[in-house]
DRENDO-1510 file (C-alpha; in Angstrom, 1 decimal, always signed):
<recs>
REC; n; res; u; v; w
REC; 1; MET; +39.3; +118.6; +103.8 .
REC; 2; THR; +40.2; +121.7; +105.6 .
REC; 3; PRO; +39.9; +125.3; +104.1 .
REC; 4; VAL; +43.7; +125.4; +103.8 .
REC; 5; GLU; +43.8; +122.0; +101.9 .
REC; 6; LEU; +40.9; +123.1; +99.7 .
REC; 7; SER; +42.7; +126.3; +98.8 .
REC; 8; ARG; +45.6; +124.3; +97.6 .
REC; 9; THR; +43.2; +122.0; +95.7 .
REC; 10; VAL; +41.8; +125.1; +93.9 .
REC; 11; LEU; +45.3; +126.3; +93.0 .
REC; 12; ARG; +46.2; +122.8; +91.7 .
REC; 13; ALA; +43.1; +123.0; +89.5 .
REC; 14; VAL; +44.3; +126.4; +88.1 .
REC; 15; ARG; +47.7; +124.9; +87.5 .
REC; 16; ARG; +46.2; +122.0; +85.5 .
REC; 17; ALA; +44.2; +124.3; +83.4 .
REC; 18; VAL; +47.3; +126.4; +82.6 .
REC; 19; ASP; +49.4; +123.3; +81.9 .
REC; 20; GLU; +46.7; +122.1; +79.4 .
REC; 21; GLY; +46.6; +125.4; +77.6 .
REC; 22; GLU; +43.1; +126.3; +78.7 .
REC; 23; LEU; +44.1; +129.4; +80.6 .
REC; 24; SER; +47.1; +131.7; +80.0 .
REC; 25; VAL; +47.6; +133.2; +83.5 .
REC; 26; VAL; +50.1; +133.3; +86.3 .
REC; 27; VAL; +49.0; +130.9; +89.0 .
REC; 28; PRO; +48.3; +132.9; +92.1 .
REC; 29; VAL; +50.4; +132.2; +95.2 .
REC; 30; ARG; +47.2; +131.9; +97.3 .
REC; 31; THR; +43.5; +132.0; +97.1 .
REC; 32; VAL; +40.7; +132.1; +99.7 .
REC; 33; VAL; +37.8; +129.7; +100.2 .
REC; 34; THR; +34.9; +130.8; +102.5 .
REC; 35; PRO; +31.5; +129.5; +103.4 .
REC; 36; PRO; +29.1; +130.4; +100.6 .
REC; 37; GLY; +27.4; +133.8; +100.7 .
REC; 38; PRO; +23.8; +134.6; +99.8 .
REC; 39; GLY; +22.7; +132.7; +96.7 .
REC; 40; GLY; +25.6; +130.3; +97.1 .
REC; 41; CYS; +25.5; +126.5; +97.8 .
REC; 42; GLY; +27.7; +123.7; +98.9 .
REC; 43; ASP; +30.3; +123.7; +101.7 .
REC; 44; TYR; +32.7; +126.4; +100.4 .
REC; 45; ALA; +32.9; +129.0; +97.7 .
REC; 46; THR; +35.9; +130.7; +96.0 .
REC; 47; ASN; +36.1; +133.8; +93.8 .
REC; 48; ILE; +39.2; +132.5; +91.9 .
REC; 49; ALA; +37.5; +132.8; +88.5 .
REC; 50; LEU; +36.7; +136.5; +89.2 .
REC; 51; GLN; +40.3; +137.0; +90.3 .
REC; 52; LEU; +41.7; +135.5; +87.1 .
REC; 53; ALA; +39.2; +136.9; +84.6 .
REC; 54; ARG; +41.1; +140.1; +83.7 .
REC; 55; PRO; +44.6; +138.4; +83.4 .
REC; 56; ALA; +43.0; +135.6; +81.3 .
REC; 57; GLY; +41.1; +138.1; +79.1 .
REC; 58; ARG; +37.9; +136.1; +79.5 .
REC; 59; PRO; +34.6; +136.6; +81.3 .
REC; 60; ALA; +34.7; +135.3; +84.9 .
REC; 61; ARG; +31.9; +132.7; +84.2 .
REC; 62; GLN; +34.0; +131.3; +81.3 .
REC; 63; VAL; +37.0; +131.0; +83.5 .
REC; 64; ALA; +34.8; +129.2; +86.1 .
REC; 65; GLU; +33.5; +126.8; +83.4 .
REC; 66; ILE; +37.2; +125.9; +82.6 .
REC; 67; LEU; +38.1; +125.3; +86.2 .
REC; 68; ARG; +35.0; +123.4; +87.2 .
REC; 69; PRO; +35.9; +120.0; +85.7 .
REC; 70; HIS; +39.4; +120.2; +87.1 .
REC; 71; LEU; +38.0; +120.9; +90.6 .
REC; 72; THR; +35.3; +118.2; +90.2 .
REC; 73; ARG; +38.0; +115.6; +89.5 .
REC; 74; SER; +39.9; +116.5; +92.6 .
REC; 75; GLU; +40.0; +114.1; +95.5 .
REC; 76; GLY; +37.5; +114.9; +98.2 .
REC; 77; VAL; +35.3; +117.1; +96.0 .
REC; 78; ALA; +31.9; +115.8; +95.2 .
REC; 79; ASP; +30.4; +118.6; +93.1 .
REC; 80; VAL; +31.1; +122.1; +91.9 .
REC; 81; ALA; +28.4; +124.6; +91.0 .
REC; 82; ILE; +28.8; +128.1; +89.4 .
REC; 83; THR; +26.7; +130.9; +90.8 .
REC; 84; GLY; +26.5; +134.7; +90.3 .
REC; 85; PRO; +29.1; +136.3; +88.1 .
REC; 86; GLY; +31.5; +133.3; +88.5 .
REC; 87; PHE; +31.7; +132.0; +92.0 .
REC; 88; LEU; +32.7; +128.4; +92.3 .
REC; 89; ASN; +30.7; +126.6; +95.0 .
REC; 90; ILE; +32.3; +123.4; +96.2 .
REC; 91; ARG; +30.5; +120.5; +97.9 .
REC; 92; LEU; +32.9; +118.1; +99.6 .
REC; 93; GLY; +32.6; +114.4; +99.2 .
REC; 94; GLY; +31.8; +111.9; +101.8 .
REC; 95; GLY; +31.2; +112.9; +105.4 .
REC; 96; ALA; +32.5; +116.1; +106.8 .
REC; 97; GLY; +34.8; +117.0; +109.6 .
REC; 98; ALA; +37.6; +114.5; +110.1 .
REC; 99; SER; +40.5; +116.5; +108.6 .
REC; 100; LEU; +39.1; +119.7; +110.0 .
REC; 101; VAL; +39.1; +118.2; +113.5 .
REC; 102; ARG; +42.7; +116.9; +113.0 .
REC; 103; GLU; +43.8; +120.4; +112.1 .
REC; 104; ILE; +42.2; +121.9; +115.2 .
REC; 105; GLN; +43.7; +119.2; +117.4 .
REC; 106; ARG; +47.1; +119.8; +115.9 .
REC; 107; ARG; +47.1; +123.6; +116.1 .
REC; 108; ARG; +45.0; +124.0; +119.2 .
REC; 109; ASP; +44.8; +127.7; +120.2 .
REC; 110; ALA; +46.7; +128.6; +117.0 .
REC; 111; TYR; +43.9; +127.3; +114.8 .
REC; 112; GLY; +42.7; +130.1; +112.5 .
REC; 113; HIS; +45.9; +132.0; +112.8 .
REC; 114; GLY; +47.4; +133.3; +109.5 .
REC; 115; ASP; +50.1; +135.5; +108.0 .
REC; 116; ILE; +48.1; +138.0; +106.0 .
REC; 117; LEU; +49.5; +140.9; +108.2 .
REC; 118; ALA; +52.9; +139.3; +108.6 .
REC; 119; GLY; +55.5; +142.0; +109.5 .
REC; 120; GLN; +53.0; +144.8; +109.4 .
REC; 121; ILE; +52.6; +147.4; +112.1 .
REC; 122; VAL; +49.0; +148.5; +112.7 .
REC; 123; PRO; +48.8; +151.8; +114.5 .
REC; 124; LEU; +45.5; +152.3; +116.4 .
REC; 125; ARG; +44.5; +155.7; +117.7 .
REC; 126; VAL; +42.0; +155.7; +120.5 .
REC; 127; PRO; +40.3; +158.3; +122.6 .
REC; 128; TYR; +40.3; +158.0; +126.4 .
REC; 129; ASP; +37.0; +156.1; +126.4 .
REC; 130; ILE; +36.4; +152.7; +128.0 .
REC; 131; ARG; +34.8; +151.1; +124.9 .
REC; 132; ALA; +37.5; +152.3; +122.6 .
REC; 133; GLU; +40.1; +151.0; +125.1 .
REC; 134; VAL; +38.6; +147.6; +125.3 .
REC; 135; VAL; +38.2; +147.3; +121.5 .
REC; 136; ALA; +41.9; +148.4; +121.0 .
REC; 137; ASP; +43.1; +145.9; +123.6 .
REC; 138; THR; +41.2; +143.1; +121.8 .
REC; 139; LEU; +42.5; +144.1; +118.4 .
REC; 140; VAL; +46.1; +143.9; +119.6 .
REC; 141; ARG; +45.5; +140.1; +120.1 .
REC; 142; ILE; +43.4; +139.6; +117.0 .
REC; 143; VAL; +45.9; +141.4; +114.8 .
REC; 144; ALA; +48.7; +139.3; +116.2 .
REC; 145; THR; +46.8; +136.1; +115.1 .
REC; 146; GLN; +47.4; +137.3; +111.5 .
REC; 147; GLY; +51.1; +138.0; +112.0 .
REC; 148; GLY; +50.8; +141.8; +112.6 .
REC; 149; ARG; +51.6; +144.0; +115.5 .
REC; 150; ALA; +49.1; +146.6; +116.7 .
REC; 151; GLU; +50.4; +149.7; +118.5 .
REC; 152; VAL; +47.9; +151.7; +120.5 .
REC; 153; HIS; +48.2; +155.5; +120.7 .
REC; 154; HIS; +45.9; +157.7; +122.8 .
REC; 155; ILE; +44.4; +160.9; +121.5 .
REC; 156; HIS; +42.8; +163.6; +123.7 .
REC; 157; ILE; +40.6; +165.2; +121.0 .
REC; 158; PRO; +39.3; +163.1; +118.1 .
REC; 159; PRO; +40.2; +164.7; +114.8 .
REC; 160; SER; +37.3; +166.3; +112.9 .
REC; 161; PRO; +36.0; +164.4; +109.9 .
REC; 162; ALA; +36.1; +167.7; +108.0 .
REC; 163; GLU; +39.8; +168.3; +108.8 .
REC; 164; PRO; +41.6; +169.1; +105.5 .
REC; 165; PRO; +44.5; +166.8; +104.6 .
REC; 166; ARG; +48.0; +168.0; +105.3 .
REC; 167; THR; +49.9; +169.4; +102.4 .
REC; 168; ASN; +53.3; +169.8; +103.9 .
REC; 169; ALA; +54.7; +166.5; +102.7 .
REC; 170; PRO; +58.2; +165.7; +104.1 .
REC; 171; GLN; +61.0; +167.0; +102.0 .
REC; 172; ALA; +63.9; +164.9; +100.8 .
REC; 173; ASP; +67.1; +165.3; +102.7 .
REC; 174; PRO; +69.5; +167.1; +100.4 .
REC; 175; ALA; +72.4; +165.6; +102.3 .
REC; 176; ARG; +71.1; +162.1; +101.5 .
REC; 177; PRO; +69.7; +162.3; +98.0 .
REC; 178; HIS; +69.3; +158.6; +97.6 .
REC; 179; ARG; +67.5; +158.0; +100.9 .
REC; 180; LEU; +64.4; +155.9; +100.5 .
REC; 181; HIS; +61.3; +157.0; +102.5 .
REC; 182; ARG; +59.1; +154.0; +103.4 .
REC; 183; PRO; +55.4; +154.7; +103.4 .
REC; 184; ARG; +54.0; +155.1; +106.9 .
REC; 185; PRO; +51.6; +152.5; +108.2 .
REC; 186; GLN; +48.0; +153.4; +107.7 .
REC; 187; ILE; +46.6; +154.7; +111.0 .
REC; 188; THR; +43.2; +153.5; +112.2 .
REC; 189; THR; +41.3; +155.8; +114.5 .
REC; 190; LEU; +39.0; +153.7; +116.7 .
REC; 191; ARG; +35.9; +155.8; +117.7 .
REC; 192; PRO; +33.2; +153.3; +118.5 .
REC; 193; THR; +29.9; +154.6; +119.8 .
REC; 194; PRO; +30.5; +155.1; +123.6 .
REC; 195; ALA; +28.7; +153.1; +126.2 .
REC; 196; PRO; +25.8; +155.0; +127.8 .
REC; 197; GLU; +27.0; +154.2; +131.2 .
REC; 198; ASP; +29.9; +152.6; +133.1 .
REC; 199; PRO; +29.9; +148.8; +132.4 .
REC; 200; THR; +32.4; +147.8; +135.1 .
REC; 201; PRO; +29.7; +146.8; +137.6 .
REC; 202; LEU; +28.8; +143.9; +135.3 .
REC; 203; GLY; +32.2; +142.3; +136.0 .
REC; 204; PRO; +35.1; +141.9; +133.6 .
REC; 205; ASP; +33.7; +139.2; +131.4 .
REC; 206; ALA; +30.2; +140.6; +130.9 .
REC; 207; ALA; +31.5; +144.2; +130.6 .
REC; 208; ARG; +33.8; +143.2; +127.8 .
REC; 209; TRP; +31.1; +141.3; +126.0 .
REC; 210; ALA; +28.7; +144.2; +126.3 .
REC; 211; LEU; +31.3; +146.4; +124.6 .
REC; 212; LEU; +32.6; +144.0; +122.0 .
REC; 213; HIS; +29.5; +142.1; +120.8 .
REC; 214; PRO; +27.8; +145.1; +119.1 .
REC; 215; ALA; +29.2; +146.6; +115.9 .
REC; 216; ALA; +31.2; +149.8; +116.4 .
REC; 217; HIS; +28.4; +152.0; +115.2 .
REC; 218; ASP; +25.8; +150.4; +117.5 .
REC; 219; ARG; +25.3; +151.7; +121.0 .
REC; 220; PRO; +26.2; +149.0; +123.5 .
REC; 221; ARG; +23.5; +147.9; +125.9 .
REC; 222; ILE; +24.7; +148.0; +129.5 .
REC; 223; SER; +22.3; +145.8; +131.4 .
REC; 224; ALA; +22.2; +143.0; +134.0 .
REC; 225; ASP; +20.8; +140.8; +131.2 .
REC; 226; HIS; +24.4; +140.0; +130.3 .
REC; 227; LEU; +24.7; +138.2; +133.6 .
REC; 228; LEU; +21.6; +136.0; +133.2 .
REC; 229; GLN; +22.1; +132.3; +132.7 .
REC; 230; ARG; +19.4; +132.0; +130.0 .
REC; 231; GLU; +19.3; +131.2; +126.4 .
REC; 232; SER; +18.4; +134.8; +125.6 .
REC; 233; ASN; +21.9; +135.8; +126.7 .
REC; 234; PRO; +24.5; +135.2; +123.9 .
REC; 235; LEU; +27.4; +135.4; +126.3 .
REC; 236; PHE; +25.9; +132.7; +128.5 .
REC; 237; ARG; +25.3; +130.4; +125.4 .
REC; 238; VAL; +28.9; +130.8; +124.3 .
REC; 239; ARG; +30.4; +130.0; +127.7 .
REC; 240; TYR; +27.8; +127.3; +128.4 .
REC; 241; ALA; +28.6; +125.6; +125.1 .
REC; 242; HIS; +32.3; +125.6; +126.0 .
REC; 243; ALA; +31.5; +124.1; +129.4 .
REC; 244; ARG; +29.3; +121.4; +127.7 .
REC; 245; THR; +32.2; +120.3; +125.6 .
REC; 246; ARG; +34.3; +119.8; +128.7 .
REC; 247; ALA; +31.5; +117.9; +130.4 .
REC; 248; LEU; +31.2; +115.6; +127.3 .
REC; 249; THR; +34.9; +114.8; +127.6 .
REC; 250; ARG; +34.5; +114.0; +131.3 .
REC; 251; ASN; +31.4; +111.8; +130.8 .
REC; 252; ALA; +33.0; +110.0; +127.8 .
REC; 253; ALA; +36.0; +109.2; +130.0 .
REC; 254; ALA; +33.7; +107.6; +132.5 .
REC; 255; LEU; +32.4; +105.4; +129.7 .
REC; 256; GLY; +35.9; +104.5; +128.5 .
REC; 257; CYS; +35.4; +106.6; +125.4 .
REC; 258; THR; +37.8; +109.1; +123.8 .
REC; 259; GLY; +37.5; +111.3; +120.8 .
REC; 260; ASP; +38.8; +110.1; +117.5 .
REC; 261; PRO; +38.5; +112.3; +114.3 .
REC; 262; GLY; +36.1; +110.8; +111.8 .
REC; 263; ASP; +33.6; +111.8; +109.2 .
REC; 264; VAL; +30.3; +112.9; +110.7 .
REC; 265; PRO; +27.5; +112.1; +108.2 .
REC; 266; GLU; +25.5; +115.0; +106.8 .
REC; 267; ASP; +22.2; +113.7; +108.2 .
REC; 268; VAL; +23.4; +113.9; +111.9 .
REC; 269; PRO; +21.4; +116.8; +113.4 .
REC; 270; GLY; +23.6; +119.9; +113.8 .
REC; 271; GLY; +26.7; +118.2; +112.6 .
REC; 272; GLY; +26.9; +120.1; +109.3 .
REC; 273; GLU; +26.2; +123.4; +110.9 .
REC; 274; LEU; +29.0; +122.8; +113.5 .
REC; 275; VAL; +31.5; +121.7; +110.9 .
REC; 276; GLY; +30.7; +124.8; +108.8 .
REC; 277; ALA; +31.1; +127.1; +111.8 .
REC; 278; LEU; +34.5; +125.6; +112.7 .
REC; 279; ALA; +35.6; +125.8; +109.1 .
REC; 280; GLY; +34.6; +129.4; +108.9 .
REC; 281; TYR; +36.5; +130.5; +112.0 .
REC; 282; PRO; +39.9; +131.3; +110.2 .
REC; 283; ALA; +38.1; +133.6; +107.7 .
REC; 284; VAL; +36.3; +135.4; +110.5 .
REC; 285; LEU; +39.6; +136.0; +112.4 .
REC; 286; THR; +41.1; +137.3; +109.2 .
REC; 287; GLN; +38.2; +139.7; +108.6 .
REC; 288; ALA; +38.1; +140.8; +112.2 .
REC; 289; ALA; +41.8; +141.8; +111.9 .
REC; 290; LEU; +41.6; +143.5; +108.5 .
REC; 291; HIS; +38.4; +145.4; +109.3 .
REC; 292; ARG; +39.4; +146.1; +113.0 .
REC; 293; ALA; +36.1; +144.5; +114.0 .
REC; 294; PRO; +36.2; +142.2; +117.0 .
REC; 295; ASP; +32.4; +142.1; +116.9 .
REC; 296; ARG; +32.7; +139.7; +113.9 .
REC; 297; LEU; +34.5; +137.3; +116.1 .
REC; 298; ALA; +32.0; +137.6; +119.0 .
REC; 299; ARG; +29.0; +137.0; +116.7 .
REC; 300; HIS; +30.7; +134.0; +115.1 .
REC; 301; LEU; +31.3; +132.5; +118.5 .
REC; 302; VAL; +27.6; +132.7; +119.1 .
REC; 303; THR; +26.9; +130.9; +115.8 .
REC; 304; THR; +29.4; +128.1; +116.8 .
REC; 305; ALA; +27.9; +127.8; +120.3 .
REC; 306; ASP; +24.4; +127.5; +118.9 .
REC; 307; ALA; +25.5; +124.7; +116.5 .
REC; 308; LEU; +27.3; +122.9; +119.3 .
REC; 309; LEU; +24.3; +123.1; +121.6 .
REC; 310; ALA; +22.1; +121.6; +118.9 .
REC; 311; PHE; +24.6; +118.8; +118.3 .
REC; 312; GLN; +25.6; +117.8; +121.8 .
REC; 313; HIS; +22.6; +115.6; +122.5 .
REC; 314; ILE; +23.8; +112.9; +120.1 .
REC; 315; VAL; +27.5; +112.9; +121.0 .
REC; 316; LEU; +27.5; +110.1; +123.7 .
REC; 317; PRO; +25.7; +106.8; +123.7 .
REC; 318; LEU; +22.2; +106.6; +125.2 .
REC; 319; GLY; +20.9; +104.0; +127.6 .
REC; 320; ASP; +22.6; +100.6; +127.1 .
REC; 321; GLU; +24.2; +101.7; +123.8 .
REC; 322; LYS; +27.9; +101.0; +123.6 .
REC; 323; PRO; +30.5; +103.6; +122.4 .
REC; 324; SER; +31.2; +103.2; +118.7 .
REC; 325; ALA; +33.4; +104.9; +116.1 .
REC; 326; ALA; +30.5; +107.2; +115.3 .
REC; 327; HIS; +30.4; +108.4; +119.0 .
REC; 328; ARG; +34.2; +108.9; +119.0 .
REC; 329; ALA; +34.0; +111.0; +115.9 .
REC; 330; ARG; +31.2; +113.1; +117.3 .
REC; 331; LEU; +33.1; +113.6; +120.5 .
REC; 332; ALA; +36.2; +114.7; +118.7 .
REC; 333; LEU; +34.1; +117.2; +116.8 .
REC; 334; ALA; +32.6; +118.6; +120.0 .
REC; 335; GLU; +36.0; +118.8; +121.6 .
REC; 336; ALA; +37.3; +120.7; +118.6 .
REC; 337; ALA; +34.4; +123.1; +119.0 .
REC; 338; GLY; +35.4; +123.6; +122.6 .
REC; 339; THR; +38.9; +124.5; +121.5 .
REC; 340; VAL; +37.6; +127.1; +119.1 .
REC; 341; LEU; +35.2; +128.6; +121.6 .
REC; 342; ALA; +37.9; +128.8; +124.3 .
REC; 343; GLY; +40.4; +130.3; +121.9 .
REC; 344; GLY; +37.9; +132.9; +120.6 .
REC; 345; LEU; +36.9; +133.9; +124.1 .
REC; 346; SER; +40.5; +134.3; +125.1 .
REC; 347; LEU; +41.1; +136.7; +122.2 .
REC; 348; LEU; +38.1; +138.8; +123.4 .
REC; 349; GLY; +39.7; +138.8; +126.9 .
REC; 350; ILE; +36.8; +136.7; +128.3 .
REC; 351; SER; +37.2; +133.6; +130.5 .
REC; 352; ALA; +36.0; +130.2; +129.4 .
REC; 353; PRO; +35.2; +128.2; +132.5 .
REC; 354; ASP; +35.1; +124.4; +132.4 .
REC; 355; TYR; +32.1; +124.4; +134.8 .
REC; 356; LEU; +29.1; +126.7; +134.5 .
</recs>
């Protein structure tokens, strides 16, 4: 079950509770499921009970208790636990990954794209600074994945934080008394901590990674370490993991084996972590767009790469072992990871070579 499918399942559970008279609320148009946070459990969590508590006139945990049996009876759901003030933590039934891999195969580079910013213009003001320029360039692509359009405007002198707000609000046009004034889009001023030195000698890929991987308030480290082909280099791990997925596809073809989506059992080393990382990718893209934070995407790619590198060793048959349905399912999952890694690197403006 993919995050999108699970979101629909949660809304169907709310609808059943309303139809049976257990809740008196308007069923939301959408809800979000994400990997569980600290203190959570299972495969996904949703705050739908907290969202409905006020309209229902009930405590959030009571709403969660009402929704829990409806969710538990849903196809594909093995168990539901309530944590914290009313979070519903959902554990999916059976093996994980088949429907998720199918969705990634179907959507390819568009996997994780949404419409939360559909039709919105996102103005970005940036100083003439190389890091701010690279962040803005990346956000143009990330915002577009959520249906928005980012517009970059350069400023010569960053406004002072103590600058008082303007009081001269635009006056109504007396010649057009019924004219409606649309609210202006909220402007974001990007002022990340500048790089201590020029990163361009690192080359385009390593330079962009050095500027994008740290959070905006952290000073980027401009060092030749970004060029090292070692495990200590996160950029190398991400690009190497992508190259490994391509190598697995080539080696499987030599064995006459192709990927076929299937459930990967929970006891397969690294399988659960990889499925979780791929399932969490859409939420990360959304947050990166909303918070104007491409570093969130960069760090999630590292998480995905590390999960793939831990999983890769059991993808193909060993020795005289013949390819089986299990191998085809693992291969499809690894290839899906390659698609996500390539797509994420592309959004960051970084190449994803097939050979490394």
